[in-house]
C-alpha positions as CSV (number, residue, x, y, z in Angstrom):
1,M,18.9,3.2,-14.5
2,A,18.4,6.9,-15.3
3,N,14.7,6.8,-16.0
4,Q,13.6,4.9,-12.9
5,K,10.3,5.9,-11.3
6,S,7.8,4.5,-9.0
7,Y,5.1,2.3,-10.6
8,T,1.9,0.9,-9.1
9,I,1.2,-2.5,-10.7
10,S,-2.4,-3.6,-10.4
11,V,-3.0,-7.2,-11.0
12,Y,-6.6,-8.7,-11.2
13,T,-6.6,-12.4,-10.4
14,E,-8.4,-15.5,-9.4
15,N,-7.6,-16.3,-5.8
16,N,-5.4,-19.4,-6.0
17,V,-2.8,-20.9,-3.8
18,G,0.8,-20.2,-4.9
19,L,0.0,-17.2,-7.0
20,L,1.7,-14.7,-4.7
21,N,4.9,-16.7,-4.9
22,R,4.8,-16.7,-8.7
23,V,4.0,-13.0,-8.8
24,S,6.9,-12.1,-6.5
25,S,9.3,-14.4,-8.5
26,I,8.6,-12.3,-11.6
27,F,10.1,-9.3,-9.8
28,L,12.9,-11.3,-8.3
29,K,14.1,-12.6,-11.7
30,R,14.3,-9.1,-12.9
31,H,16.1,-7.9,-9.7
32,I,13.3,-5.4,-9.0
33,N,12.5,-4.8,-5.3
34,I,8.9,-4.8,-4.3
35,E,8.5,-1.7,-2.0
36,S,4.8,-2.4,-1.1
37,L,2.3,-5.2,-1.8
38,T,-1.3,-5.2,-0.9
39,T,-3.9,-7.7,-1.9
40,S,-7.7,-7.6,-1.4
41,Q,-10.9,-8.4,-3.0
42,S,-11.7,-6.2,-6.1
43,E,-14.9,-4.6,-7.1
44,I,-15.9,-7.9,-8.8
45,E,-17.0,-10.9,-6.7
46,N,-14.3,-13.7,-6.7
47,V,-11.7,-11.5,-8.3
48,N,-8.8,-10.3,-6.2
49,R,-6.5,-7.4,-6.8
50,F,-2.8,-7.1,-6.0
51,V,-1.4,-3.6,-5.7
52,I,2.4,-3.7,-6.0
53,V,4.7,-0.7,-5.8
54,A,8.2,-0.9,-7.3
55,T,10.8,1.4,-8.8
56,M,11.7,0.6,-12.4
57,D,11.9,2.1,-15.9
58,D,9.1,2.1,-18.6
59,S,10.5,-1.0,-20.4
60,Q,10.7,-3.0,-17.2
61,A,7.2,-2.0,-16.2
62,R,5.9,-3.2,-19.6
63,K,7.8,-6.5,-19.3
64,I,6.5,-7.1,-15.8
65,V,2.9,-6.6,-16.9
66,G,3.5,-9.0,-19.8
67,Q,5.0,-11.6,-17.6
68,L,2.2,-11.3,-15.0
69,E,-0.5,-11.7,-17.7
70,K,1.1,-15.0,-18.7
71,Q,0.1,-16.5,-15.3
72,I,-3.0,-18.6,-15.7
73,E,-4.8,-17.0,-12.8
74,V,-4.1,-13.4,-13.9
75,I,-7.0,-11.8,-15.6
76,K,-5.4,-8.4,-16.4
77,A,-2.4,-6.4,-15.2
78,Y,-1.7,-2.7,-15.4
79,A,1.2,-0.4,-14.7
80,H,0.6,3.2,-13.6
81,T,3.0,6.0,-12.5
82,D,2.3,7.9,-9.3
83,E,1.0,10.8,-11.4
84,E,-1.7,8.5,-12.9
85,T,-3.1,7.2,-9.5
86,I,-4.7,8.4,-6.3
87,Y,-3.0,6.5,-3.5
88,Q,-2.9,6.2,0.3
89,E,-1.4,4.1,3.0
90,S,-2.7,3.5,6.5
91,A,-0.6,3.2,9.7
92,L,-1.2,2.3,13.3
93,F,0.9,3.7,16.2
94,K,0.7,2.1,19.7
95,V,2.0,4.5,22.3
96,A,2.3,4.2,26.1
97,S,-0.8,5.8,27.7
98,D,1.1,7.9,30.2
99,S,2.4,9.9,27.2
100,L,-1.2,10.9,26.3
101,F,-1.9,12.3,29.7
102,D,1.6,13.5,30.8
103,E,2.8,15.1,27.5
104,R,0.3,17.7,26.2
105,Q,2.4,18.1,23.1
106,I,1.4,14.6,21.9
107,Q,-2.2,15.8,21.6
108,N,-1.1,18.6,19.3
109,I,1.0,16.2,17.2
110,I,-2.1,14.0,16.7
111,K,-4.3,16.9,15.8
112,D,-1.8,18.6,13.5
113,S,-1.2,15.3,11.6
114,H,-5.0,14.7,11.1
115,A,-4.7,11.3,12.8
116,N,-7.3,9.6,15.0
117,I,-7.1,7.9,18.3
118,V,-8.9,4.5,17.8
119,T,-8.5,3.0,21.2
120,V,-7.3,3.9,24.7
121,S,-6.5,1.6,27.6
122,R,-4.6,2.0,30.9
123,E,-1.3,0.8,29.3
124,F,-1.5,2.2,25.7
125,F,-3.5,4.1,23.1
126,V,-3.6,3.5,19.4
127,I,-3.4,6.2,16.7
128,E,-4.5,5.6,13.1
129,K,-3.2,7.8,10.3
130,T,-4.1,7.5,6.6
131,G,-2.1,9.4,4.0
132,R,1.0,9.3,1.9
133,R,4.1,7.6,3.0
134,H,5.9,10.8,3.9
135,E,2.9,11.8,6.2
136,T,3.0,8.5,8.1
137,E,6.8,8.7,8.3
138,K,6.6,12.2,9.8
139,L,4.1,11.1,12.4
140,Y,6.4,8.2,13.2
141,Q,9.3,10.5,13.8
142,D,7.1,12.9,15.9
143,L,5.8,10.1,18.1
144,K,9.2,8.3,18.6
145,P,10.1,10.4,21.7
146,Y,6.8,9.5,23.4
147,R,7.3,5.8,24.1
148,L,6.2,4.4,20.8
149,L,5.5,0.7,21.6
150,Q,4.5,-0.6,18.1
151,F,4.2,0.7,14.6
152,V,2.7,-0.9,11.5
153,R,2.0,0.5,8.0
154,S,-0.1,-1.0,5.2
155,G,1.0,-1.3,1.7
156,R,-0.3,1.2,-0.9
157,I,-3.9,1.1,-2.0
158,S,-4.8,3.0,-5.1
159,V,-7.2,3.8,-7.8
160,T,-6.5,5.3,-11.2
161,K,-7.4,8.9,-12.1
162,E,-8.6,7.8,-15.5
163,P,-11.4,5.4,-16.0
164,M,-10.2,1.8,-16.6
165,N,-13.5,0.1,-17.4
166,I,-12.1,-2.9,-15.6
167,S,-15.5,-3.7,-14.0
168,E,-17.1,-4.4,-17.5
169,M,-14.2,-6.5,-18.6
170,L,-14.1,-8.5,-15.3
171,T,-17.9,-9.0,-15.4
172,A,-17.6,-10.5,-18.8
173,F,-14.8,-12.8,-17.5
Protein backbone atom coordinates (compact mmCIF):
# COMPACT_ATOMS: atom_id res chain seq x y z
CA MET A 1 0.00 0.00 0.00
CA ALA A 2 3.04 2.27 -0.13
CA ASN A 3 2.44 3.67 -3.63
CA GLN A 4 -1.22 4.59 -3.17
CA LYS A 5 -2.37 7.79 -4.84
CA SER A 6 -5.58 9.39 -5.98
CA TYR A 7 -6.76 8.40 -9.45
CA THR A 8 -9.52 9.86 -11.57
CA ILE A 9 -11.05 7.06 -13.62
CA SER A 10 -12.96 8.32 -16.66
CA VAL A 11 -15.35 5.82 -18.22
CA TYR A 12 -17.15 6.57 -21.50
CA THR A 13 -20.29 4.46 -21.82
CA GLU A 14 -23.62 3.86 -23.40
CA ASN A 15 -26.40 4.80 -21.00
CA ASN A 16 -27.90 1.46 -19.91
CA VAL A 17 -29.76 0.32 -16.80
CA GLY A 18 -27.61 -1.59 -14.31
CA LEU A 19 -24.24 -0.30 -15.50
CA LEU A 20 -23.60 1.76 -12.37
CA ASN A 21 -24.07 -1.36 -10.24
CA ARG A 22 -21.57 -3.34 -12.35
CA VAL A 23 -19.06 -0.47 -12.33
CA SER A 24 -19.21 -0.12 -8.55
CA SER A 25 -18.91 -3.89 -8.08
CA ILE A 26 -15.58 -3.85 -9.92
CA PHE A 27 -14.23 -1.54 -7.21
CA LEU A 28 -15.94 -3.54 -4.46
CA LYS A 29 -14.34 -6.84 -5.56
CA ARG A 30 -10.90 -5.22 -5.31
CA HIS A 31 -11.69 -3.58 -1.93
CA ILE A 32 -11.19 -0.10 -3.37
CA ASN A 33 -13.37 2.63 -1.88
CA ILE A 34 -14.95 5.07 -4.35
CA GLU A 35 -14.36 8.54 -2.89
CA SER A 36 -16.35 10.42 -5.52
CA LEU A 37 -18.57 9.45 -8.45
CA THR A 38 -20.13 11.77 -11.00
CA THR A 39 -21.91 10.81 -14.17
CA SER A 40 -23.12 13.03 -16.98
CA GLN A 41 -23.48 13.29 -20.70
CA SER A 42 -20.12 13.52 -22.48
CA GLU A 43 -19.11 15.74 -25.35
CA ILE A 44 -20.58 13.13 -27.73
CA GLU A 45 -24.34 12.66 -28.11
CA ASN A 46 -25.68 9.44 -26.50
CA VAL A 47 -22.39 8.78 -24.71
CA ASN A 48 -22.16 9.25 -20.95
CA ARG A 49 -19.08 9.74 -18.83
CA PHE A 50 -18.45 8.45 -15.33
CA VAL A 51 -15.80 10.31 -13.33
CA ILE A 52 -14.72 8.11 -10.42
CA VAL A 53 -12.13 9.11 -7.82
CA ALA A 54 -10.41 6.40 -5.78
CA THR A 55 -7.10 5.87 -4.02
CA MET A 56 -5.07 2.93 -5.32
CA ASP A 57 -1.68 1.98 -6.74
CA ASP A 58 -0.66 1.96 -10.42
CA SER A 59 -1.27 -1.76 -10.83
CA GLN A 60 -4.76 -1.55 -9.36
CA ALA A 61 -5.61 1.41 -11.61
CA ARG A 62 -4.55 -0.55 -14.73
CA LYS A 63 -6.57 -3.59 -13.62
CA ILE A 64 -9.65 -1.49 -12.87
CA VAL A 65 -9.50 0.12 -16.33
CA GLY A 66 -9.13 -3.34 -17.92
CA GLN A 67 -12.11 -4.71 -15.98
CA LEU A 68 -14.24 -1.67 -16.85
CA GLU A 69 -13.48 -2.02 -20.55
CA LYS A 70 -14.75 -5.63 -20.46
CA GLN A 71 -18.26 -4.31 -19.75
CA ILE A 72 -20.32 -4.39 -22.94
CA GLU A 73 -21.60 -0.81 -22.55
CA VAL A 74 -18.15 0.67 -21.82
CA ILE A 75 -16.60 2.29 -24.86
CA LYS A 76 -13.32 3.37 -23.27
CA ALA A 77 -11.87 3.87 -19.78
CA TYR A 78 -8.87 5.90 -18.61
CA ALA A 79 -6.99 6.35 -15.34
CA HIS A 80 -5.29 9.67 -14.57
CA THR A 81 -3.46 10.96 -11.53
CA ASP A 82 -4.37 14.30 -9.96
CA GLU A 83 -1.31 15.84 -11.62
CA GLU A 84 -2.63 14.85 -15.06
CA THR A 85 -6.06 16.46 -14.66
CA ILE A 86 -7.76 19.76 -14.02
CA TYR A 87 -10.57 19.13 -11.56
CA GLN A 88 -13.19 20.89 -9.49
CA GLU A 89 -16.12 20.17 -7.20
CA SER A 90 -19.17 22.25 -6.47
CA ALA A 91 -20.85 22.74 -3.10
CA LEU A 92 -24.06 24.37 -1.86
CA PHE A 93 -24.44 25.74 1.67
CA LYS A 94 -27.88 26.63 3.06
CA VAL A 95 -27.55 29.08 5.96
CA ALA A 96 -30.16 30.73 8.17
CA SER A 97 -30.94 34.23 6.81
CA ASP A 98 -30.54 36.00 10.13
CA SER A 99 -26.82 35.13 9.94
CA LEU A 100 -26.44 37.11 6.74
CA PHE A 101 -27.88 40.26 8.27
CA ASP A 102 -26.84 39.93 11.92
CA GLU A 103 -23.30 38.60 11.45
CA ARG A 104 -21.24 40.90 9.24
CA GLN A 105 -18.31 38.45 9.37
CA ILE A 106 -20.24 35.97 7.22
CA GLN A 107 -20.16 38.41 4.30
CA ASN A 108 -16.37 38.55 4.57
CA ILE A 109 -16.19 34.74 4.67
CA ILE A 110 -18.23 34.53 1.46
CA LYS A 111 -16.13 37.20 -0.25
CA ASP A 112 -12.77 35.76 0.89
CA SER A 113 -13.72 32.26 -0.29
CA HIS A 114 -14.79 33.52 -3.74
CA ALA A 115 -18.23 31.97 -3.22
CA ASN A 116 -21.52 33.31 -4.55
CA ILE A 117 -24.91 33.81 -2.98
CA VAL A 118 -27.37 32.15 -5.36
CA THR A 119 -30.66 32.77 -3.55
CA VAL A 120 -31.97 34.66 -0.53
CA SER A 121 -35.28 34.21 1.28
CA ARG A 122 -36.62 35.26 4.68
CA GLU A 123 -35.62 31.94 6.24
CA PHE A 124 -32.35 31.05 4.48
CA PHE A 125 -29.82 31.92 1.84
CA VAL A 126 -27.80 29.57 -0.36
CA ILE A 127 -24.10 29.94 -1.12
CA GLU A 128 -22.41 28.20 -4.06
CA LYS A 129 -18.69 27.43 -4.07
CA THR A 130 -16.75 25.77 -6.87
CA GLY A 131 -13.19 24.66 -6.23
CA ARG A 132 -11.01 21.93 -4.84
CA ARG A 133 -12.17 19.72 -1.97
CA HIS A 134 -10.00 21.54 0.60
CA GLU A 135 -11.60 24.87 -0.43
CA THR A 136 -15.16 23.62 0.03
CA GLU A 137 -14.14 21.97 3.33
CA LYS A 138 -12.67 25.25 4.59
CA LEU A 139 -15.84 27.14 3.70
CA TYR A 140 -17.89 24.44 5.45
CA GLN A 141 -15.82 24.87 8.64
CA ASP A 142 -16.06 28.67 8.40
CA LEU A 143 -19.86 28.59 7.97
CA LYS A 144 -20.62 25.99 10.66
CA PRO A 145 -20.91 28.57 13.48
CA TYR A 146 -23.50 30.58 11.50
CA ARG A 147 -26.47 28.16 11.59
CA LEU A 148 -25.56 26.03 8.60
CA LEU A 149 -28.84 24.29 7.75
CA GLN A 150 -27.78 22.06 4.84
CA PHE A 151 -24.63 21.19 2.95
CA VAL A 152 -24.13 19.19 -0.24
CA ARG A 153 -21.08 18.68 -2.42
CA SER A 154 -20.85 17.23 -5.91
CA GLY A 155 -18.41 14.62 -7.02
CA ARG A 156 -15.33 15.60 -8.94
CA ILE A 157 -15.56 16.80 -12.51
CA SER A 158 -12.36 16.82 -14.49
CA VAL A 159 -10.66 17.17 -17.84
CA THR A 160 -7.18 16.00 -18.74
CA LYS A 161 -4.31 18.39 -19.25
CA GLU A 162 -3.10 16.44 -22.28
CA PRO A 163 -5.31 15.97 -25.34
CA MET A 164 -7.08 12.59 -25.33
CA ASN A 165 -8.64 12.73 -28.81
CA ILE A 166 -11.63 10.95 -27.29
CA SER A 167 -14.08 12.91 -29.43
CA GLU A 168 -12.71 11.45 -32.67
CA MET A 169 -12.77 7.92 -31.27
CA LEU A 170 -16.31 8.30 -29.88
CA THR A 171 -17.59 9.85 -33.11
CA ALA A 172 -16.28 6.83 -34.99
CA PHE A 173 -18.06 4.58 -32.46
